[in-house]
C-alpha positions in Angstrom: 0.0 0.0 0.0 2.9 2.4 0.8 4.3 2.2 -2.6 1.0 2.8 -4.3 0.2 5.7 -2.1 3.4 7.6 -3.2 1.6 8.8 -6.3 -1.5 9.9 -4.5 -2.0 13.2 -2.6 -0.2 13.2 0.7 -3.3 14.1 2.6 -5.2 11.1 1.3 -2.3 8.7 1.8 -1.9 9.9 5.4 -5.5 9.2 6.0 -5.3 5.7 4.5 -2.6 4.9 7.1 -4.0 6.6 10.2 -7.8 6.4 10.2 -10.2 3.5 10.1 -12.9 2.6 7.6 -15.5 4.7 9.2 -13.3 7.8 9.3 -12.5 7.7 5.6 -16.1 7.2 4.4 -16.0 10.8 3.1 -13.6 9.6 0.4 -15.7 6.5 -0.5 -18.0 6.9 -3.4 -19.6 4.9 -6.2 -21.3 6.1 -9.4 -23.2 4.6 -12.3 -21.9 5.3 -15.8 -23.3 5.0 -19.3 -26.9 4.2 -18.3 -29.8 5.6 -20.3 -31.5 6.4 -17.0 -30.0 7.7 -13.8 -30.7 4.4 -12.0 -28.8 2.1 -14.3 -25.3 1.6 -15.7 -21.8 0.3 -14.9 -20.8 0.5 -11.2 -17.6 2.5 -10.7 -16.0 2.6 -7.3 -13.5 5.1 -6.0 -10.1 3.4 -5.3 -9.4 4.6 -1.8 -6.2 2.5 -1.6 -4.4 4.2 -4.5 -5.2 7.3 -6.5 -8.9 8.0 -5.5 -10.1 7.6 -9.1 -13.3 5.8 -10.1 -12.6 2.3 -11.4 -14.6 -0.7 -12.6 -15.8 -4.1 -11.6 -15.7 -7.0 -14.2 -18.6 -9.2 -13.0 -21.4 -8.7 -10.5 -24.1 -10.8 -8.9 -27.5 -9.7 -7.8 -26.2 -9.5 -4.2 -23.5 -7.2 -5.4 -26.0 -5.1 -7.3 -28.3 -4.9 -4.3 -25.5 -3.5 -2.1 -24.2 -1.1 -4.8 -27.7 0.3 -5.2 -28.2 0.6 -1.4 -24.9 2.5 -1.3 -26.4 4.9 -3.8 -29.6 5.4 -1.7 -31.9 3.0 -3.5 -33.9 0.3 -1.7 -32.9 -2.5 -4.1 -31.2 -3.5 -7.3 -30.3 -6.3 -9.7 -27.8 -6.9 -12.5 -28.5 -6.3 -16.1 -27.9 -9.9 -17.3 -26.5 -8.8 -20.7 -22.7 -8.5 -20.4 -21.6 -5.2 -21.9 -25.1 -3.7 -21.9 -23.6 -0.4 -21.0 -20.3 -0.8 -22.9 -16.9 -1.9 -21.4 -16.0 -1.0 -17.9 -13.2 1.5 -17.2 -9.9 0.5 -15.5 -11.3 -2.6 -13.7 -9.7 -3.4 -10.4 -12.0 -6.2 -9.1 -13.0 -9.3 -10.9 -15.9 -9.7 -8.5 -17.0 -8.3 -5.2 -18.5 -11.2 -3.2 -21.2 -9.3 -1.4 -23.8 -11.3 0.6 -26.5 -8.7 0.0 -26.7 -7.7 3.7 -23.9 -5.1 3.7 -24.7 -1.4 4.0 -22.0 -0.3 1.7 -20.2 -1.7 -1.3 -16.9 -1.0 0.6 -18.0 -3.6 3.2 -17.7 -6.3 0.5 -14.1 -5.6 -0.4 -12.6 -8.1 2.1 -14.2 -10.8 -0.1 -13.4 -9.1 -3.4 -11.1 -10.7 -6.0 -8.7 -8.3 -7.6 -8.0 -8.6 -11.4 -4.8 -10.6 -12.1 -3.5 -8.1 -14.7 -3.8 -4.5 -13.9 -7.0 -2.9 -15.3 -7.8 -6.0 -17.5 -10.7 -8.4 -16.6 -9.8 -12.0 -16.3 -11.2 -14.5 -18.9 -13.8 -16.9 -17.7 -13.6 -20.7 -18.1 -14.6 -20.5 -21.8 -11.9 -17.9 -22.4 -14.3 -15.0 -22.8 -13.2 -11.7 -21.2 -16.3 -9.9 -19.6 -16.9 -6.3 -20.6 -18.5 -5.4 -17.3 -21.8 -6.2 -15.6 -24.2 -3.3 -15.2 -26.9 -2.8 -12.6 -30.5 -1.4 -12.4 -31.4 0.2 -9.1 -34.8 0.9 -7.6 -37.7 -0.6 -5.6 -37.9 -4.3 -6.3 -41.2 -4.0 -8.1 -39.7 -1.4 -10.4 -37.1 -3.9 -11.8 -37.7 -6.3 -14.6 -38.7 -9.8 -13.4 -41.5 -12.4 -13.2 -44.1 -10.5 -11.3 -43.0 -11.7 -7.9 -39.3 -10.7 -8.1 -39.7 -7.5 -10.2 -42.5 -6.7 -12.7 -43.8 -8.7 -15.6 -44.9 -6.9 -18.8 -48.5 -6.8 -20.2 -47.3 -6.4 -23.7 -49.9 -7.4 -26.2 -51.2 -4.5 -28.3 -54.9 -5.6 -28.1 -55.0 -4.4 -24.5 -55.4 -0.8 -25.7 -58.8 0.7 -25.2 -58.8 1.6 -28.9 -58.6 -2.1 -30.0 -61.8 -3.8 -31.1 -62.7 -7.3 -32.2 -60.9 -10.6 -31.9 -61.0 -13.2 -29.1 -62.2 -12.1 -25.7 -59.6 -12.8 -23.0 -59.6 -12.6 -19.2 -56.9 -12.0 -16.7 -57.4 -14.9 -14.3 -55.0 -17.6 -13.1 -57.4 -20.5 -13.9 -59.9 -19.7 -16.6 -63.1 -21.7 -17.1 -63.2 -24.1 -20.0 -65.3 -21.7 -22.1 -62.9 -18.7 -21.6 -59.4 -17.8 -22.9 -56.8 -16.7 -20.4 -54.6 -13.8 -21.5 -51.3 -15.0 -22.8 -49.3 -12.4 -20.9 -51.1 -12.9 -17.6 -48.8 -14.4 -14.9 -51.3 -14.7 -12.1 -53.1 -12.6 -9.5 -51.4 -10.2 -7.0 -48.3 -9.9 -9.1 -46.6 -6.7 -10.3 -47.2 -5.7 -13.9 -46.0 -2.9 -16.2 -48.1 -2.0 -19.2 -45.9 -2.2 -22.3 -48.3 -0.5 -24.7 -50.0 2.9 -25.0 -49.2 5.4 -22.2 -48.0 2.6 -19.9 -50.9 3.1 -17.5 -54.0 1.3 -16.6 -57.1 2.7 -18.2 -58.4 5.7 -16.2 -62.1 5.5 -17.3 -64.5 2.6 -18.2 -63.7 1.3 -21.7 -66.5 0.6 -24.1 -67.8 -2.9 -24.2 -65.8 -5.2 -26.5 -62.6 -3.1 -26.4 -59.0 -4.2 -25.5 -59.5 -7.8 -26.3 -62.3 -8.6 -23.8 -66.0 -8.0 -23.0 -65.6 -5.8 -19.9 -62.4 -3.7 -19.5 -60.9 -3.2 -16.1 -59.9 0.3 -15.1 -59.1 2.7 -12.2 -60.1 6.4 -12.1 -58.3 7.0 -8.8 -55.2 9.3 -8.5 -51.7 7.8 -9.1 -48.7 8.5 -6.9 -46.9 11.6 -8.0 -43.4 11.1 -6.5 -40.8 8.7 -7.8 -40.6 5.7 -5.5 -44.0 6.3 -4.0 -46.5 3.5 -3.6 -50.2 3.6 -2.8 -53.3 1.3 -2.6 -55.4 1.4 -5.7 -59.0 0.3 -6.2 -59.6 -1.5 -9.5 -63.0 -1.4 -11.1 -64.6 -4.1 -13.2 -68.1 -2.7 -14.0 -69.7 -1.5 -17.3 -70.0 2.0 -16.0 -68.1 4.5 -13.8 -69.8 3.3 -10.6 -66.7 1.1 -10.0 -68.8 -1.9 -8.9 -67.6 -4.6 -8.5 -64.0 -3.8 -7.5 -60.9 -5.2 -5.9 -57.9 -3.8 -4.1 -54.5 -3.5 -5.9 -51.4 -1.3 -5.6 -49.5 1.1 -7.8 -45.9 2.3 -7.6 -44.4 5.4 -9.3 -41.0 4.1 -10.7 -40.0 7.6 -12.0 -40.2 6.9 -15.8 -43.2 4.6 -15.6 -45.8 3.0 -13.2 -46.2 -0.6 -12.1 -49.4 -2.2 -10.8 -50.0 -5.0 -8.4 -53.2 -6.5 -9.9 -55.5 -9.2 -8.6 -57.2 -11.8 -10.7 -60.3 -10.4 -12.3 -63.6 -11.5 -10.6 -65.0 -13.3 -13.6 -64.6 -13.8 -17.4 -64.4 -12.2 -19.7 -62.8 -9.2 -18.0 -59.3 -7.9 -18.6 -57.0 -5.0 -17.6 -57.0 -2.3 -20.3 -54.1 0.0 -21.2 -54.7 3.7 -21.7 
């Protein structure tokens, strides 16, 4: 460490020798680079043992991502599974971090971290491939892509739009009766969903009969959360008019750039959630 510190500022080097982990927290920092949104990108960590520059990590697990995102102030996070989704990492110093997911700061993982073998070059994997760098997506767990339980599933078919008419009548129900057709993109009740068509929101007023690929379109006229990260209960309506009878309880979260909904099974067929 002494040899490496010779090229750093004297004040920083002195701190590295004389103070403990808690004291030098003011020098510790991580950032996300090259993401399209503020909550995603390559994790870059300040090298507090050497020159205090931001440097990269070659591969990360979901536990690493969770801790990195917590360090940044988010409640959760996961990796983007596509290697190089945000380009190649800069000056990597760790092959992996080895976080358990319970740490408060990414710096708490460094005792388990594996440094790269050759300076600033990621080690090849068993197949001889050199990773470009694993990126992360930070946010509330329901705001991250997933299966509806761990993250959101996408309601993606275009015939969910309130402007669509005709075709087969579908229903959003886990087990549809023999005479009915379950929606192909429905993963089950009380899971988190993101609308992948239209405005990305659940219909705000009662759709006309026979629209959005069903007989009766489900909607909710109630206010949505206005602040990023805010969640609230949401009453969902299944009637043919704006009386909102019958109805069920759901939830909605503002994910900043979009909304996600925790939606129950519809009460009967053929009823389906419509996209605005």
